[in-house]
Structures are given as structure tokens and as C-alpha cells.
N, C-alpha and C positions, 0 to 999 in steps of 0.2 A: 504494500500500500504506500503510495507516494505522497509526500507532503508538498506544500507550496514551494515553488522554486526548484522542484526536481522534475524528472521526466513525466510525472503525472500532472503537471500544472495545466496542460492543455485540457485534460478532462475536468479539472477543477474549475477552469474558466468557463467551460461549457455549462456546468451546473450553476455558476454564478450568473450566467446569461439567462438561464431559464427562471432563476429566482429562488431565493430561500426565504420562506416565511418563518418568522420566529414567534412561537406561541408561548405566552406567559399567563398561567392561571394565577389569580391573586384575590385575596380578601383581606381587607384592613391591613394592608402592607405598604402604605404609601411611601414611607421613608426608605425602606429597602428597595422598592420598585424604582425610585428615582435614581439610585446608584446603578442598578442594573440597566436601565434605559440609557443613562449617560455613557455607560461602557459600550452599549450597542451602537450609539451614535459615533463612537470613535473607531469603528471597525475599518480595517484596510479594504475590505470588500463589503460594502454596505448590503444589508439584507433587502430583499424586495419590499418587505413590510414587516412591521412588528404588530402582533395582535395580542392585546391584553384582555383577558377574560375577567371581567369584574363579577365576582361570585357573591353578590349581595353585600358589598362593603358598606360600612357606616362611616368611614373616614373619606379622605379625598383621593383614594386610589385612582378612580376614573379620571379625575381632573389632572392628576400628575401624569397619567398616561397620555391624555390628549395634549397637554402642554409640551410634551416631548415628541409629538408627532406620531404616536401609536394609534392604531385603530382599536376602538373599544367595542367589545362584544359583551352583552349582559347575559349572564346565566343566573337566574334567581334561585334555582334549586341548588342548595348548598352541598358541596362535596367536590373534592378534587377530580374524581372520575367524570362527573358531570361537566365541570368547567373545562377540563382538558379536552374532552371530546367535542364540546361546542367550539373551542378554538381550532381544533384540527378540521372540523367541518367547514369553518369559515375561511380557512387559509387558502390563498390563491396560488402560491408557488408550487413548483414541481418537487421541491424539497420542503418538508416541514420539520423545523428544528424546535426543540423544547428547552426552556429554562424555567426555573422557579424564580419568584420575585426576589429572593435573596441570593441568586446566582450573580457572579461578577465575571463575565467573560473577558479574556485578554483581547487585544486588538486584532489578532489573527484568527479568532474563533470561527467566524463565518467562513473564512477561506479554508480552514482546516476541515470544517464540516463538508464543504464541497469536494475537497480532495479525498476525504474518506469514502464518500458515496460514489465518487467517480471510479473507485476501484472495483465496483460491481456489487457492493453490499446493498441489501434492502433496508437495513437500519444500522446505525452506529451509536455507540455509547462511550462516554469518557470517564474521567476521574476528576477529583476535586481536592482542594485544600481548605481547611476551616480557617478563614481569614480573621476571625474574631476570637480565636483561642490563643493562649500563651504561645509565643513563637517556638518554644522548646517542645511543645506537645502537639502543635497543630498538624504537622505532616504525619506524625506517628499515629495520632488518633484517626485521621482520615484514612490512612493506609489500612489500619486494622478494621475500621468500620466498613469501608468499601471492599476490602479484601474478603471479609467474611460474607458480605452480601453477594458478591460475584461468585465466590466459590460455591456457596450453598444454592444460589440461584441457578448456576450451571447444572448442578446435580439434579435439581428439581425440574428444570426445563428441557434438558438435553441439548442446550446451546446457551449462549451468553444471555444474561438478563439485561434489561434496560434500566437506566437510572434517570429519573425525571428531571434532575437538576442539570443534566448535560447529555442530551441525546438528540438524534435526528433520524428521519426515515423518509422514504420516497412517498409522495402523495398517492401514487398508484397502489402502493401497498396498503395505505390507510383505507382507500376506497374499497379495497378487496375485503377488509376484515372489520370495518367499522360496525357492521351489524352484529358482530360476534363479541365485541368487548362488553363488559358488564358496567355500562355507563350509568346505570341507575342505582348502583350500590356504593354508597359513600364510605363503607367500611372495608373497601378493598384498596390495595396499592395499585393505582392506575397504570404505573409504568411496568410493573411486573405482569399485570393482567394483559397489557398490550403485547408484551413479549411472548406470553403464552399463546395468544391467538395468531401471532405472526409466524411462529415456528412449530415444529422443526423444519418445515418445508422451505422456509426462506432463510437467507443468510443474514445473521445478526452478528456484528463484530464489535469487539472492544478495542478501542484505539487509545492507548495510554498517553499519546501526545495531545489528545483533546482534553484540555485541563481548564477548569473554572475555579474561582473562589466561591465558597459557600459559607453561610452562617453555621456556627456550631450548635444552634438551638435544637437541631434534631437529635442531638445526643445529650442534651442537658435535662436532668431530672428523671426520677423514676416513673412518673406518670406518663411522660412523653415516650419513654422507651417501652413501657407496657402497652401503650396504644399502638406503637409501631409493630411490636411483636404480634399483638392481637390481629391487626390487619394483615400481617404477613401470613399467619396461619389460615385466615379466612380466604385470602387470595389463592393459596395452595389448595385448600379444600374444595373451593368452587370449581377451579379449573381441572383438578384431578378427577372430578366426576366425569368429565368428558374424555380426558386422556391421561391416565396415570403415568408416572415417570417411566416405568418399564416399557410402555407402549411408545412413548416419545423417544426413548433411546433406541428402541428397535427401528423406528422409522428413520431416525438420524443415521444409524449405522448402515441401514439398507440403502440410504441415498448416497 
């Protein structure tokens, strides 16, 4: 897989020409969203559009999005699966990239998304660094957290998982599976749910050069961690009813 400035740059430029839509689901997250949108405004390869899905905010999330040139989609039914799916449906680009409101992409992030998908993948996911944790622990905590997520997710899925703070996929892939995602269940992890329905027949890759900064709030506090584990187990249970892991691995190996 080639990055910007290498032999794969022609393919990356082709994806930039057809357009990358960046979707950001958000609720009551105006301060973090402003930082994320400012980072997107500084991209070396600007996205075709930025779609902020306002998921029933009571703060000025929508106003912050509009003031920075984003297109606002309103999804009143609260839940990340509902908001993310509404954003993907509204996206106009041939590539749909996803960030969370607290993601801080580096200036070459959109270009790297294009390069990754130009290599033939249907979806790509990256890694992150907790930018608001103590410097000595930020990278180690992120590596442990995401390492465990990707390792266990790979075993459960039969291929790489997706991480909603830093991922992208082809619009044609979304159109093919959008009726299969569990968009009405707010107690699922929408990123892993999408990974379940995309594979194992499609190619999902992990590109460790695709890096963003993220808030450490997802790993702070027992209540937050318990909620994340509860949603993780529910996501697995719901999707394994359709295809348990041994069937997924059999399909993967047969392919």
C-alpha cells in the first residue's frame, strides 16, 4: 500500500478527484468539534465536504459546524449508530471517511485516506494517540487500548475491525450493506457493526500510518468502560446470530 509521494500517488489523486466526504456524528460536543473542523480545514488535500450529524444537541454544535463550512444533517433519534448512518446516507463523495468530534487529524489525513483506498481496499482503519493524557502514558495507553480492540476484533470478525475515530470506506460498499447495519440500536458499537456486515467478503485493512489524535475520555472512569464493554458484547451477540466466528473464518479462508 503506497502513501502520498510514492508510486501510489496517482491512485491517491484519483480518489481525491472523485471526492472524500468526511462524516462526523456529534452531540453536545461543540468545543471538541471546533478543533476537529479546524484541523480538516488545514488539510493538504481538502475533502469534498464535511458532514456533521447533529444528534439532538443542546449546545451550539450545529452553529460551530456551519461557521466552519460543514454541512449539517439533523438526526433527532439519539444514538451513534443512528447518527453515523444518517451521515453516510447523506454523503456525496465516492469515499466516505469517518471521524469523531474529538478526533484531530494531521494535515495529510485526507490524502492518506485516498492513498489507502487507492490500493484496492473496500475500507481502511487507522490508529490514534490520546492527545489529552500525560505525555508519558498517552502513546502507551492508546497502543494497549487499540491493540486489544484490533486483536480481539480480528478474532471475532475474521478480518480487521473498524475504529470510528479514524476510518474510511468506499461509498459503493456502504450502499451495498446499509440495509444490513443495525442503525436503530443505540447500544451497539456502530463501527464494529459496520465491519461485521462489510466482511469477510470485502477487504478491510489496517493502515498504521493513518494516525489521528483523540481524546482520552473513552478510557476514563469505570462507568465509561463498563458501557463500552456492554456495547461490545451486544454488538458481538447481535451479529453472531447471523454469522458466528467459525463461519466467518471459514468463509475468509475459503476466499
